[in-house]
C-alpha positions in Angstrom: -7.6 26.9 16.3 -7.4 30.3 16.8 -5.3 31.9 19.5 -5.4 35.2 20.9 -1.5 36.7 21.4 -1.5 39.6 24.0 1.5 41.9 25.4 3.8 44.8 25.0 5.6 47.7 26.0 9.0 46.0 25.2 10.7 43.7 22.8 11.3 41.4 25.7 7.1 40.5 25.9 7.3 40.7 22.3 9.6 38.0 21.4 8.5 34.8 23.1 4.6 35.8 21.7 6.6 35.2 18.4 8.5 32.1 19.4 5.1 30.3 20.7 2.9 31.7 17.5 5.1 30.0 15.0 5.3 26.9 17.3 1.6 26.5 17.6 2.4 26.5 13.6 4.0 23.0 14.2 1.4 21.8 16.4 -1.7 22.8 14.5 -0.9 23.7 10.6 -4.5 25.3 10.5 -4.1 27.5 13.7 -5.0 31.1 13.0 -3.1 34.0 15.3 -4.2 37.6 16.3 -2.0 39.8 18.4 -3.1 42.6 20.5 0.0 45.0 21.7 0.3 48.6 23.4 0.5 51.8 21.7 4.2 52.1 22.1 5.4 52.6 19.3 7.9 50.4 19.1 5.4 47.5 19.3 3.7 47.6 16.3 7.5 48.5 14.4 9.1 45.2 16.3 5.8 43.0 15.0 5.8 44.5 11.3 9.9 43.2 11.2 8.1 40.2 12.4 5.3 40.2 9.3 3.0 40.3 11.9 0.3 43.2 11.9 -1.8 43.9 15.4 -5.0 43.1 15.3 -5.8 45.0 17.8 -4.0 47.9 19.8 -4.5 49.1 23.2 -3.6 52.2 25.1 -0.9 51.9 28.0 -2.3 52.9 31.6 0.6 55.4 32.7 2.4 54.0 35.2 -1.0 53.0 37.0 -1.8 49.4 36.3 -5.7 50.4 37.6 -6.3 53.4 36.0 -9.8 52.9 35.8 -11.2 55.1 32.7 -8.2 53.4 30.6 -9.1 50.1 31.8 -12.8 50.5 31.1 -12.0 51.9 27.9 -9.8 49.1 26.7 -12.0 46.2 28.3 -14.7 47.3 26.0 -12.5 47.3 23.2 -11.1 44.2 23.8 -14.5 42.2 24.8 -16.2 43.2 21.6 -13.0 42.5 19.5 -12.9 39.0 21.3 -16.9 38.7 20.2 -16.1 39.5 16.4 -13.3 37.3 16.7 -13.9 34.4 18.7 -10.6 32.8 19.9 -10.4 29.6 21.1 -7.5 30.5 23.7 -5.6 33.7 24.7 -1.8 33.6 25.8 -0.3 36.2 27.5 3.1 37.5 28.7 1.7 40.1 31.3 2.1 43.7 30.8 -0.5 46.1 31.7 -2.3 45.7 28.7 -2.9 42.1 29.4 -5.0 43.0 32.1 -8.5 44.1 30.3 -8.2 41.4 27.3 -7.9 38.4 29.7 -10.9 39.7 31.7 -12.6 39.9 29.2 -11.4 36.7 28.0 -12.7 35.5 30.9 -16.4 36.5 31.0 -16.5 34.8 28.0 -15.0 31.4 29.5 -12.5 31.8 27.1 -9.1 29.9 28.7 -6.0 31.5 29.4 -2.5 30.4 29.5 0.1 32.7 30.8 3.7 32.9 30.6 6.1 34.6 33.2 9.5 34.9 32.3 11.2 36.7 35.1 11.9 35.2 38.6 9.5 37.0 39.8 6.1 37.4 39.0 5.0 40.6 37.8 1.6 42.7 38.8 -0.4 42.0 35.6 0.3 38.3 35.8 -0.3 38.1 39.4 -3.9 39.3 38.8 -4.3 37.4 35.5 -3.3 34.0 37.2 -6.3 33.9 39.0 -8.4 33.2 35.8 -5.3 31.0 34.0 -6.2 27.5 33.3 -2.1 27.3 33.0 0.6 29.3 34.3 4.2 29.1 32.4 7.2 29.5 34.3 10.5 30.7 32.8 12.6 29.6 35.9 12.4 27.3 38.2 13.1 29.7 41.6 9.6 31.2 40.7 8.1 27.6 40.9 9.0 27.7 44.1 8.1 30.5 45.0 4.7 30.5 44.2 3.8 27.4 46.1 4.9 28.8 48.7 3.1 32.7 48.7 0.1 32.6 50.2 -1.3 35.2 47.1 -1.3 31.7 45.3 -2.9 29.5 47.9 -5.5 29.5 45.9 -3.9 28.1 42.8 -3.5 24.1 42.3 0.2 23.0 41.6 -0.6 21.7 38.7 -1.3 24.6 37.1 2.5 25.8 37.4 4.7 24.4 34.9 8.4 25.3 34.1 8.5 25.7 30.2 11.8 28.0 30.3 12.0 30.8 28.0 11.0 30.7 24.5 13.3 32.3 22.1 13.0 32.9 18.2 14.8 29.8 16.2 16.5 32.7 14.5 18.7 33.9 17.5 20.8 30.4 17.0 21.4 31.1 13.1 23.9 33.6 13.4 27.0 34.0 10.6 30.3 34.7 12.3 31.4 36.6 8.8 27.8 38.2 8.8 28.3 39.6 12.1 32.4 40.6 11.3 30.7 42.1 8.2 27.7 44.3 9.9 30.2 45.3 12.9 33.4 46.2 10.8 35.4 44.1 13.6 38.4 41.9 12.3 38.0 38.9 15.1 41.2 38.8 16.1 40.3 40.2 19.8 38.0 38.6 22.0 34.2 40.9 21.1 32.4 42.3 24.3 28.6 42.8 23.5 27.3 45.6 26.1 24.1 45.1 25.9 21.1 47.4 27.8 17.9 45.1 26.5 15.8 46.7 24.3 15.2 50.0 25.4 18.9 50.5 26.6 20.5 51.4 29.8 22.3 54.9 30.4 24.3 53.7 33.5 25.5 50.9 31.2 26.2 53.6 27.9 28.0 55.8 30.9 30.0 53.2 31.9 31.3 52.4 28.1 31.9 56.2 27.3 34.2 56.8 30.4 35.8 53.4 30.1 36.0 52.5 26.2 39.8 53.0 25.8 40.3 50.8 28.6 38.0 48.3 27.2 39.4 48.1 24.0 43.1 47.5 25.8 41.5 43.9 25.5 38.3 43.9 23.3 36.8 44.6 20.9 33.3 46.6 21.9 30.0 46.0 20.2 27.5 48.1 21.7 23.8 48.1 21.7 22.6 51.9 23.4 19.3 52.0 22.9 16.9 54.1 20.4 17.9 57.7 21.2 21.0 57.2 23.4 24.4 57.9 22.8 27.5 55.7 22.9 31.4 56.4 22.9 32.6 58.2 20.1 33.7 56.6 16.9 37.4 54.4 16.8 39.2 51.6 15.9 37.5 48.4 17.4 34.4 50.0 18.5 30.9 49.9 16.9 27.8 51.2 18.3 24.4 50.5 17.3 20.9 51.7 18.8 19.4 48.5 18.3 19.5 45.0 16.9 16.9 43.0 14.8 17.5 41.1 12.5 21.2 42.0 13.6 20.9 40.4 16.6 21.8 37.1 15.7 25.2 37.6 13.6 26.1 39.8 16.7 25.5 36.6 18.9 27.8 34.4 16.6 31.2 37.0 17.2 30.5 37.8 20.7 33.0 35.9 23.2 31.6 37.8 26.4 28.6 40.4 27.3 28.2 42.8 29.9 24.1 42.9 30.1 20.9 44.0 31.7 19.0 41.1 33.3 15.8 41.0 31.6 14.7 37.6 31.0 14.6 37.8 27.8 17.7 39.1 27.0 19.3 36.5 29.9 17.5 33.5 27.6 19.0 34.6 24.4 22.2 35.0 25.5 22.0 31.8 28.1 20.5 29.9 24.1 24.0 31.3 22.6 26.4 30.2 25.4 27.5 33.6 25.8 29.8 33.9 29.4 27.9 37.4 30.4 28.6 39.3 33.3 24.9 40.7 34.4 24.6 44.6 35.7 20.7 44.3 36.6 18.6 48.1 37.5 17.1 47.7 40.9 13.9 48.9 42.2 12.0 47.5 39.1 8.8 46.0 39.5 9.0 43.4 42.4 13.0 44.0 42.2 13.0 41.4 38.9 16.3 41.9 37.4 18.0 41.4 40.6 15.7 38.6 41.3 17.0 37.1 37.6 20.9 38.0 38.2 20.8 36.2 41.9 18.9 32.7 39.5 20.9 32.9 36.7 23.9 33.2 39.2 23.3 30.3 40.9 22.2 28.2 38.3 23.9 29.5 34.8 27.3 30.8 36.0 26.6 34.2 35.3 29.2 37.1 36.8 26.8 39.6 39.0 27.9 43.1 38.8 25.9 45.3 41.4 25.2 48.5 39.5 26.7 50.7 42.3 30.3 48.9 41.4 30.0 49.0 38.0 32.5 52.1 37.5 34.9 50.8 39.2 35.0 47.3 38.8 33.6 47.2 34.8 37.0 47.8 33.2 38.8 44.4 35.8 36.0 42.3 35.3 35.8 42.2 31.5 39.6 41.8 31.6 39.8 38.6 34.0 37.0 36.9 31.6 38.3 37.9 28.6 42.0 37.2 29.0 41.1 33.4 31.2 39.4 31.0 28.4 39.3 28.4 30.6 36.6 30.8 32.9 34.8 31.9 30.0 34.4 27.7 28.8 33.0 27.2 32.1 30.7 30.1 32.2 29.8 29.3 29.1 29.0 25.6 29.6 26.6 26.3 33.0 25.4 29.7 30.6 23.3 26.2 28.6 21.7 25.1 32.0 19.0 28.1 31.5 18.4 27.6 28.2 15.5 25.1 27.2 15.7 24.7 23.8 11.4 23.4 23.3 10.4 25.8 25.2 8.2 27.4 23.0 7.1 24.4 21.4 6.2 23.1 25.2 3.7 26.2 25.6 2.3 25.9 22.5 1.4 21.9 23.1 0.1 23.3 26.9 -2.3 26.1 24.7 -3.5 23.5 22.5 -4.2 20.9 25.5 -6.2 23.7 26.8 -8.0 24.1 23.6 -8.9 20.0 23.7 -9.6 19.8 27.3 -12.2 22.6 27.1 -13.8 21.2 23.7 -14.0 17.8 26.2 -15.8 19.7 28.9 -18.7 21.2 26.4 
């Protein structure tokens, strides 16, 4: 069985692909995989760290999903690659570059399986869903919404399966000893992780810089700023890094509480580690998906929702309450686990394999 994986633009798109690709080996030890990613330099760098070399790199249409020249060029490249490699199935997490690849697969009658991590479906997946054999969903809220929306009235409910969001197994295998070594923290105080997602969040960075001394009154702080972005000045109890990859599981292992953006991948990894979390969604992104993710996580997983406009005024007090109240952290931690489905990657891999098997039976 040959599976073509396609997505890109952020670690939040690529990390679940890697998790499912590994699970495919559990379903079929002889499976072959190939990856298509975007020309964003971080995509190839991320896959390289996972010992994966992209088979095809496509350009990203600048902010315009339907930029005709880019789409036509990428469609021709994708079609030629699919003709040569002959995948049995395509699995995508969305993103603009997935559209020409999936359209080429659709034209060749190759089954497509998509996964939507967020609580509201993005533009690329909304388009690809019309060609997909199965639509896997990371959050239950999206399943209810999709079945009600007129946009999806042509899709049978059987295509939608709530699988949860896949995470890489090593995310759960961090070492507290290694985490303390990496950060240089003592572990004697609660540890706050401030995480703006794979690309960082300047609003969170600015809040940490402005309030670092107040935060350090109750917590040591790990601050992931994002590439090229500035944290606070060095001081005792404060560790700043632009990005964490292999280090991330070890950082999770020492984290007492987190303040984070509300990307689906970020929420999934925090919930897998049962970390009590304050979510600060960025507003106005596609379909306001971070806010939808945050409200869904708040309703189902007990996360604390802090609106960005209130961040400067309420960050310190919110962190102080959570850091000092062990019972509250325990309650939120227990609820956070409800957002995590441990076998999500394997479930998706089995769905992918099932689509290939049913295709074979119909031929």
